[in-house]
C-alpha positions in Angstrom: 15.0 7.6 17.6 14.4 3.9 18.5 13.9 2.9 22.1 16.1 0.2 23.6 13.2 -2.2 23.6 12.8 -1.7 19.8 16.3 -3.1 19.2 17.1 -6.6 18.2 20.7 -7.7 18.5 22.2 -10.8 16.9 25.7 -12.1 18.0 28.2 -13.5 15.5 31.5 -14.0 17.2 33.0 -10.6 17.9 30.3 -8.8 16.1 26.7 -7.8 17.1 24.3 -6.8 14.4 21.7 -4.2 15.5 18.2 -3.9 14.1 15.2 -1.8 14.8 12.3 -4.2 14.8 9.7 -1.4 15.3 10.5 -0.2 11.8 9.9 -3.0 9.3 12.2 -3.3 6.3 10.8 -5.0 3.2 14.2 -6.4 2.3 15.2 -7.7 5.8 14.8 -11.2 7.0 11.6 -11.9 8.8 11.8 -10.5 12.4 14.9 -8.5 11.9 13.5 -5.1 11.0 15.6 -2.2 9.7 19.4 -2.7 10.0 21.0 0.1 12.1 24.6 -1.1 12.2 26.9 -3.2 14.2 29.0 -3.4 17.3 32.4 -5.0 17.0 34.7 -6.0 19.9 38.3 -5.0 19.4 41.2 -7.1 20.6 41.5 -4.6 23.5 38.0 -5.4 24.6 36.4 -2.2 23.5 32.9 -2.3 21.9 32.8 -0.1 18.9 29.4 0.9 17.4 29.2 1.7 13.7 26.6 2.1 11.0 23.8 4.5 10.0 22.0 4.2 13.3 25.0 4.8 15.6 24.5 8.6 15.7 24.2 9.3 19.5 26.9 9.9 22.0 28.0 7.0 24.1 30.6 6.4 26.9 33.9 5.8 25.1 35.6 3.5 25.3 32.6 1.3 25.7 33.5 -1.8 27.8 30.0 -3.5 27.7 27.5 -4.2 25.0 24.9 -2.0 26.9 27.3 1.0 26.8 27.8 0.6 23.0 24.0 0.2 22.4 23.5 3.7 23.8 24.9 5.0 20.4 21.8 3.6 18.8 19.2 4.9 21.3 20.5 8.2 22.4 
């Protein structure tokens, strides 16, 4: 389970890509680490976490990025 401080988040419009930089990935871009998934913002303003790392419970509907990130850190 990664810790919050192990995550790196990159914003691209309505999408946030989430990486675990404490776990290097040989195929990842330098500094990005292992890809865990993404958080997308719906038209209703809900933050929806998806991907292999989004395995923990979180407050749904998530209304902030921090609430959605809890799906990646437990």
